[in-house]
VMD Tcl script that draws the C-alpha trace (Angstrom):
set ca {
  {-50.67 -0.19 -23.59}
  {-53.19 1.26 -21.06}
  {-50.88 0.19 -18.20}
  {-47.96 2.06 -19.63}
  {-50.20 5.12 -20.17}
  {-51.30 5.01 -16.57}
  {-47.71 4.64 -15.41}
  {-46.65 7.69 -17.45}
  {-49.34 9.99 -16.22}
  {-48.90 8.65 -12.73}
  {-45.28 9.59 -12.89}
  {-46.06 13.17 -13.77}
  {-48.67 13.28 -10.97}
  {-46.01 12.20 -8.43}
  {-43.72 14.95 -9.72}
  {-46.21 17.77 -9.74}
  {-47.83 16.87 -6.38}
  {-44.37 16.88 -4.79}
  {-44.51 13.33 -3.51}
  {-42.31 13.38 -0.35}
  {-40.69 9.96 -1.02}
  {-39.88 10.99 -4.60}
  {-38.20 14.30 -3.65}
  {-36.37 12.72 -0.76}
  {-34.66 10.38 -3.31}
  {-34.05 13.29 -5.67}
  {-32.33 15.53 -3.04}
  {-30.18 12.64 -1.75}
  {-29.07 11.77 -5.32}
  {-28.19 15.45 -5.98}
  {-26.38 15.77 -2.65}
  {-24.25 12.71 -3.33}
  {-23.56 13.42 -7.00}
  {-22.86 17.14 -6.64}
  {-20.47 16.47 -3.66}
  {-18.70 13.82 -5.68}
  {-18.31 16.04 -8.78}
  {-16.93 18.92 -6.68}
  {-14.34 16.65 -4.96}
  {-13.41 14.92 -8.30}
  {-13.08 18.29 -10.06}
  {-10.78 19.68 -7.32}
  {-8.55 16.59 -7.87}
  {-9.03 15.91 -11.55}
  {-8.78 19.37 -13.10}
  {-5.36 20.35 -11.60}
  {-4.15 16.80 -12.22}
  {-5.00 17.00 -15.87}
  {-3.36 20.43 -16.23}
  {-0.24 19.23 -14.33}
  {0.10 16.36 -16.70}
  {-0.27 18.71 -19.72}
  {2.52 21.10 -18.47}
  {5.03 18.73 -16.97}
  {7.34 16.29 -18.74}
  {8.78 13.24 -16.96}
  {9.82 9.80 -18.06}
  {6.63 7.96 -16.82}
  {4.28 10.63 -18.20}
  {2.98 8.59 -21.18}
  {2.31 5.57 -18.99}
  {0.53 7.71 -16.39}
  {-1.68 9.18 -19.12}
  {-2.37 5.78 -20.53}
  {-3.40 4.44 -17.16}
  {-5.54 7.52 -16.61}
  {-7.33 6.98 -19.90}
  {-7.80 3.30 -19.17}
  {-9.36 4.16 -15.75}
  {-12.08 6.11 -17.58}
  {-13.66 2.78 -18.34}
  {-13.24 1.41 -14.88}
  {-16.22 -0.91 -14.10}
  {-18.36 0.71 -11.37}
  {-19.15 -2.59 -9.71}
  {-15.44 -3.26 -9.17}
  {-15.03 0.14 -7.63}
  {-17.95 -0.67 -5.38}
  {-16.40 -3.95 -4.35}
  {-13.04 -2.38 -3.43}
  {-14.72 0.51 -1.59}
  {-16.94 -2.01 0.23}
  {-13.86 -4.01 1.25}
  {-12.03 -0.93 2.45}
  {-15.05 0.36 4.51}
  {-16.17 -2.91 5.89}
  {-15.43 -3.78 9.49}
  {-12.56 -5.96 8.42}
  {-11.17 -3.31 6.12}
  {-8.57 -0.63 6.85}
  {-11.24 2.11 7.10}
  {-13.83 0.08 8.84}
  {-13.45 2.00 12.06}
  {-14.90 5.11 10.55}
  {-18.33 3.38 10.11}
  {-18.91 4.85 6.63}
  {-20.29 1.71 4.94}
  {-24.00 2.00 3.88}
  {-23.98 5.79 4.19}
  {-24.07 8.72 1.64}
  {-20.34 9.27 2.41}
  {-19.52 5.80 1.01}
  {-21.51 6.55 -2.09}
  {-19.65 9.90 -2.56}
  {-16.25 7.99 -2.20}
  {-17.24 5.48 -4.80}
  {-18.38 8.06 -7.21}
  {-15.29 10.21 -6.74}
  {-13.12 7.23 -7.65}
  {-15.29 6.50 -10.73}
  {-15.38 10.03 -12.21}
  {-12.02 11.57 -11.22}
  {-10.15 9.69 -14.06}
  {-12.70 10.87 -16.53}
  {-12.47 14.53 -15.48}
  {-8.72 14.38 -15.29}
  {-8.35 12.85 -18.73}
  {-10.76 15.21 -20.47}
  {-9.14 18.25 -18.75}
  {-5.68 16.98 -19.84}
  {-6.76 16.83 -23.46}
  {-8.17 20.39 -23.30}
  {-5.23 21.87 -21.44}
  {-2.69 20.15 -23.65}
  {-3.96 22.00 -26.67}
  {-3.86 25.33 -24.74}
  {-0.40 24.56 -23.49}
  {0.86 24.07 -27.04}
  {-0.62 27.51 -27.91}
  {0.55 29.38 -24.87}
  {3.87 27.57 -24.22}
  {6.22 30.19 -25.55}
  {4.29 33.09 -23.99}
  {4.26 31.61 -20.55}
  {7.92 30.52 -20.68}
  {8.98 34.00 -21.80}
  {7.08 35.48 -18.88}
  {9.08 33.28 -16.51}
  {5.82 31.91 -15.02}
  {6.23 29.19 -12.47}
  {4.54 25.84 -13.00}
  {1.80 26.70 -10.52}
  {1.15 30.04 -12.38}
  {1.10 28.19 -15.71}
  {-1.41 25.70 -14.48}
  {-3.68 28.43 -12.98}
  {-3.54 30.42 -16.20}
  {-4.33 27.38 -18.35}
  {-7.21 26.29 -16.05}
  {-8.68 29.81 -16.23}
  {-8.32 30.18 -19.90}
  {-9.73 26.74 -20.55}
  {-12.59 27.05 -18.11}
  {-15.30 26.61 -20.73}
  {-13.87 23.32 -22.00}
  {-13.30 22.21 -18.40}
  {-16.99 22.81 -17.64}
  {-17.66 20.18 -20.19}
  {-15.33 17.74 -18.49}
  {-17.17 18.44 -15.26}
  {-20.51 17.89 -16.93}
  {-19.32 14.58 -18.19}
  {-18.42 13.52 -14.77}
  {-21.80 14.66 -13.51}
  {-23.57 12.66 -16.18}
  {-21.71 9.51 -15.36}
  {-22.17 9.94 -11.62}
  {-25.93 10.67 -11.66}
  {-26.59 7.54 -13.75}
  {-24.44 5.21 -11.61}
  {-26.12 2.29 -10.02}
  {-23.74 -0.61 -9.46}
  {-21.20 0.92 -7.13}
  {-23.68 2.89 -5.00}
  {-25.90 -0.16 -4.69}
  {-23.01 -2.10 -3.21}
  {-21.61 0.56 -0.86}
  {-24.89 2.32 -0.14}
  {-27.10 -0.68 0.25}
  {-30.18 1.13 -1.26}
  {-31.55 1.69 2.31}
  {-34.87 3.59 2.46}
  {-34.56 7.12 3.80}
  {-30.82 6.76 4.10}
  {-29.08 5.75 0.84}
  {-31.76 5.25 -1.75}
  {-30.69 7.13 -4.89}
  {-32.54 7.76 -8.18}
  {-30.92 4.83 -10.01}
  {-31.14 2.27 -7.31}
  {-34.76 3.31 -6.60}
  {-35.64 2.81 -10.32}
  {-34.21 -0.67 -10.25}
  {-36.06 -1.52 -7.00}
  {-39.48 -0.10 -8.06}
  {-39.22 -1.72 -11.48}
  {-38.70 -5.14 -9.82}
  {-41.72 -4.47 -7.64}
  {-43.82 -3.61 -10.61}
  {-44.39 0.02 -9.34}
  {-43.94 1.45 -12.86}
  {-45.44 4.85 -12.08}
  {-42.92 5.57 -9.37}
  {-40.09 4.14 -11.42}
  {-41.07 6.25 -14.45}
  {-41.34 9.33 -12.26}
  {-37.70 8.76 -11.14}
  {-36.65 8.21 -14.69}
  {-38.28 11.39 -15.90}
  {-36.54 13.27 -13.16}
  {-33.18 11.87 -14.28}
  {-33.87 13.04 -17.88}
  {-34.96 16.53 -16.67}
  {-31.89 16.80 -14.45}
  {-29.60 15.98 -17.41}
  {-31.33 18.61 -19.59}
  {-31.18 21.28 -16.90}
  {-27.45 20.65 -16.11}
  {-26.67 20.79 -19.92}
  {-28.60 24.11 -20.28}
  {-26.87 25.64 -17.17}
  {-23.43 24.73 -18.43}
  {-24.35 25.99 -21.87}
  {-25.44 29.35 -20.48}
  {-22.63 29.71 -17.90}
  {-19.90 28.62 -20.34}
  {-21.45 30.61 -23.22}
  {-20.34 27.75 -25.49}
  {-22.32 29.18 -28.43}
  {-21.96 32.66 -29.65}
  {-25.01 34.63 -30.62}
  {-25.91 34.38 -34.27}
  {-24.88 37.36 -36.37}
  {-27.76 36.72 -38.90}
}
mol new
graphics top color blue
foreach p $ca { graphics top sphere $p radius 0.5 }
foreach p [lrange $ca 0 end-1] q [lrange $ca 1 end] { graphics top cylinder $p $q radius 0.2 }
display resetview
């Protein structure tokens, strides 16, 4: 028990003394995850709204595939991205393998279906409510999508938050395409796995505590920005 206690207090000591290695890993993880969430949101939010507004004969199948891709195994994504970015792959000439860019690509592929599916569900309900109004106003499809995205922005923040939560905790795909290279591609989750294997529990616990704190901060930020709860009238 004393070993765990030492590890716990050692973790806090690393955080509050601003250990350079710890914060280097934190900043890289945030850089990769935030970049991936922004790109995935730019793709997924309009895609979800477009599927809610448009009707075509393959629509149900597209939605079913999109929902299925929400559970796409990250290691499989990592494998395909690795093959695409390797020297023998079609994108090997760009030299992106074992770089933060490769990690961002993998995370975008993983979380875009999640964000698109959740945004589709939110926008679908809004579309049912505003359908007659927008049609009567002769709004174009692009105008309808923009109006629905704006009106449903609070619910869409939740979809983005879900994407961030899955991306920040991802380990399999970024381990494959990033390689967990020190000072280059070592992220929070891959570092936790490495330090646990080494028996460096203080450092691993410090990284784990940072992950928990980040999740709480992001949830609070979305809660405040989105104003998801009204002030009590009591």
